[in-house]
C-alpha positions in Angstrom: -9.0 -33.9 -80.3 -10.0 -30.2 -80.7 -10.0 -27.8 -77.8 -12.9 -25.5 -78.9 -12.8 -23.5 -75.5 -10.3 -21.3 -73.9 -10.1 -22.0 -70.1 -13.6 -22.5 -69.5 -15.1 -20.4 -72.4 -16.2 -22.0 -75.6 -14.5 -20.4 -78.6 -13.6 -21.5 -82.2 -10.3 -23.1 -82.9 -8.8 -20.2 -84.5 -10.1 -17.7 -81.7 -8.7 -19.9 -78.9 -5.3 -20.0 -81.0 -5.0 -16.3 -81.1 -5.9 -15.8 -77.4 -3.4 -18.3 -76.3 -0.8 -16.6 -78.1 -2.1 -13.3 -76.4 -1.6 -14.8 -73.1 1.8 -15.7 -73.8 2.7 -12.6 -75.1 1.6 -10.8 -72.4 3.2 -13.0 -69.5 6.6 -13.7 -71.3 8.4 -11.5 -69.1 7.1 -12.8 -65.8 7.1 -16.5 -67.2 9.7 -18.0 -65.4 9.4 -16.2 -61.8 5.8 -17.0 -61.9 6.6 -20.8 -62.4 8.6 -20.4 -59.3 6.1 -18.8 -57.1 3.2 -20.9 -58.5 4.8 -24.3 -57.9 6.7 -23.2 -55.0 9.7 -24.1 -56.8 8.4 -27.7 -57.2 8.6 -27.4 -61.1 12.1 -27.5 -61.2 12.1 -31.0 -59.7 9.5 -31.9 -62.2 11.8 -30.7 -65.0 15.0 -32.6 -63.7 12.9 -35.7 -63.7 11.6 -35.0 -67.2 15.2 -34.4 -68.5 16.4 -37.8 -66.7 13.8 -39.5 -68.8 15.4 -38.3 -72.1 17.7 -41.0 -73.7 20.0 -38.6 -75.1 23.0 -40.1 -77.2 25.8 -38.3 -78.6 25.1 -35.4 -81.3 21.2 -35.9 -80.8 19.0 -33.5 -82.7 16.2 -32.5 -79.8 13.0 -30.4 -80.8 11.7 -28.3 -77.6 8.2 -27.3 -78.7 6.7 -24.6 -76.6 9.9 -24.0 -74.9 10.3 -20.4 -75.6 12.3 -19.0 -72.8 14.8 -21.9 -72.8 14.2 -23.7 -69.5 14.3 -27.1 -70.8 16.7 -26.3 -73.6 19.2 -24.9 -71.3 18.9 -27.7 -68.7 19.5 -30.4 -71.3 22.7 -28.4 -72.6 24.0 -28.0 -69.0 23.1 -31.7 -68.0 24.8 -33.5 -71.2 27.6 -31.1 -72.4 29.8 -34.2 -73.4 27.1 -35.4 -75.5 26.7 -32.0 -77.5 23.5 -32.4 -78.4 21.6 -29.9 -80.8 18.6 -28.1 -79.5 15.9 -26.3 -81.6 13.4 -24.5 -79.4 10.0 -23.9 -81.4 7.4 -21.6 -79.7 4.3 -19.9 -81.2 5.2 -16.7 -79.5 7.9 -14.4 -80.4 8.0 -12.5 -76.9 8.5 -16.0 -75.5 11.3 -16.6 -77.8 12.6 -13.1 -77.3 12.9 -13.9 -73.6 14.6 -17.4 -74.1 17.0 -15.6 -76.4 18.0 -13.1 -73.7 18.6 -15.6 -71.0 20.8 -17.7 -73.2 23.0 -14.6 -73.7 23.2 -13.8 -70.2 23.9 -17.5 -69.4 26.6 -17.7 -72.0 24.7 -20.5 -73.8 25.2 -19.6 -77.7 26.3 -22.8 -79.1 24.0 -26.2 -80.1 20.9 -23.7 -79.8 18.5 -22.9 -82.4 15.2 -20.6 -82.2 12.3 -21.2 -84.6 8.7 -19.4 -84.4 6.3 -22.1 -85.3 3.1 -23.8 -84.3 3.1 -27.3 -82.7 0.3 -28.1 -85.3 2.3 -27.3 -88.2 5.8 -27.7 -87.6 8.4 -26.0 -89.8 10.6 -28.9 -90.2 11.1 -31.8 -92.6 10.1 -35.4 -91.9 12.1 -37.6 -89.5 14.3 -34.6 -88.6 14.7 -35.0 -84.9 16.0 -37.9 -82.4 13.7 -36.5 -79.4 10.7 -34.3 -79.0 9.9 -32.7 -75.9 7.2 -30.6 -74.6 7.1 -28.9 -71.2 3.6 -27.5 -69.9 2.8 -26.5 -73.5 0.7 -29.3 -74.8 -2.5 -28.3 -72.9 -2.3 -24.8 -74.9 -2.4 -26.7 -78.3 -5.9 -26.2 -79.9 -6.0 -29.5 -81.9 -4.2 -32.0 -80.0 -4.5 -34.8 -82.9 -2.7 -32.4 -85.4 0.1 -31.7 -82.5 0.5 -35.4 -81.9 0.6 -36.2 -85.7 3.2 -33.6 -86.3 5.2 -34.8 -83.5 5.0 -38.2 -85.1 6.2 -36.9 -88.3 9.2 -35.1 -87.5 10.8 -37.8 -85.2 12.8 -40.3 -86.7 12.4 -44.0 -86.6 12.8 -45.0 -82.8 12.8 -41.4 -81.6 11.3 -40.4 -78.5 8.3 -38.4 -77.5 8.6 -37.0 -74.2 5.7 -34.5 -72.6 5.3 -33.1 -69.2 2.0 -31.6 -68.3 -0.4 -31.1 -65.5 -3.1 -33.6 -65.2 -5.9 -35.3 -63.2 -5.2 -35.8 -59.3 -6.4 -38.9 -58.4 -6.5 -38.3 -54.5 -9.8 -36.6 -53.6 -8.4 -34.6 -50.3 -5.3 -33.5 -52.5 -7.8 -32.5 -55.5 -9.8 -30.5 -53.1 -6.6 -28.6 -51.5 -5.2 -28.1 -55.2 -8.4 -26.7 -56.5 -8.8 -24.1 -53.7 -5.2 -23.2 -54.2 -5.3 -23.1 -57.7 -8.5 -21.1 -58.2 -8.1 -18.8 -55.1 -4.6 -18.1 -55.1 -2.8 -18.4 -58.5 -4.8 -15.8 -60.6 -4.1 -13.2 -57.7 -0.4 -14.1 -58.1 -0.6 -13.3 -61.3 -2.5 -9.9 -60.6 0.4 -8.8 -58.1 3.4 -10.3 -60.0 2.5 -10.1 -63.5 -0.3 -7.4 -63.6 -2.3 -9.9 -65.4 -4.9 -11.9 -63.7 -6.8 -13.4 -66.5 -3.9 -14.9 -68.2 -3.4 -16.9 -65.1 -7.1 -17.8 -64.6 -7.0 -19.0 -67.9 -3.7 -21.2 -67.3 -5.6 -22.7 -64.3 -8.7 -23.4 -66.1 -6.9 -25.0 -69.2 -5.3 -27.4 -66.7 -8.8 -28.9 -65.8 -9.9 -29.1 -69.4 -6.8 -31.1 -70.7 -7.3 -34.8 -70.9 -6.6 -36.9 -68.1 -3.4 -39.5 -68.1 -5.6 -42.4 -69.9 -7.1 -40.1 -72.4 -4.2 -38.9 -73.4 -2.2 -42.1 -73.7 -4.8 -43.4 -75.8 -4.4 -40.4 -77.9 -0.8 -41.1 -78.3 -1.3 -44.5 -79.3 -3.8 -43.7 -81.8 -1.4 -41.3 -83.4 0.8 -44.3 -83.9 3.2 -44.1 -81.0 4.3 -47.5 -79.1 5.6 -48.1 -75.6 3.2 -45.4 -74.3 3.8 -44.7 -70.5 3.2 -42.1 -67.8 4.7 -41.1 -64.5 2.6 -38.9 -62.0 3.9 -36.5 -59.6 2.3 -35.5 -56.6 -0.7 -38.0 -57.2 -1.4 -36.4 -60.8 -0.7 -32.7 -60.3 1.9 -33.2 -62.8 2.6 -35.9 -65.2 5.3 -37.3 -67.8 4.1 -39.0 -70.7 6.6 -40.9 -72.6 6.3 -42.8 -75.8 8.5 -44.4 -79.1 8.2 -44.0 -82.7 8.6 -47.4 -84.5 
């Protein structure tokens, strides 16, 4: 499934990838504080649940895709220090990785952590390299979902786990109306006030609405070859955890 649109604007796949990278280059410095403001801090609860879904074993190799500022990687290392997992962060945007590396230094997190600039659709890793593949609020920014999921499947070891946290389709009509008013009326304005970048946050809101719903994304996972495909909604589908295994 190729996403030939940037937000609600039709575009080419090449232009979309470039413009997505431009967005995250622009918002990198304010990315984490904007997550807190936009979600009223709820994203931290979602991410804690996300990490609780990870069946981490001692010395597991974990790939965190689109995790440039380190939020998920840091939580994994802080939650499971006794298991000493190795987390590799792979992100398309150098600015996001730079912010993450600065945060790691400030937190004193220097071990069991690697940083790689790369595209989710063409991961720079050998086959069957990782026990767990994670991606948090990044999959909707991928241009070719089929390629990204195929790459996730390729780099996972047999028995490896795919876990994705993403905004999804709200299944409550009343909540959906409230959510739409908040998303389109307030979030771009917050982007303007805090990050001085309304356009990027307008894109981020629109990208949520263009991403496949829970059933469609689960079907894509199955077509890729994943098994034991499940999802868990939060706030009636405002966000959703998708999980699956590689046989």
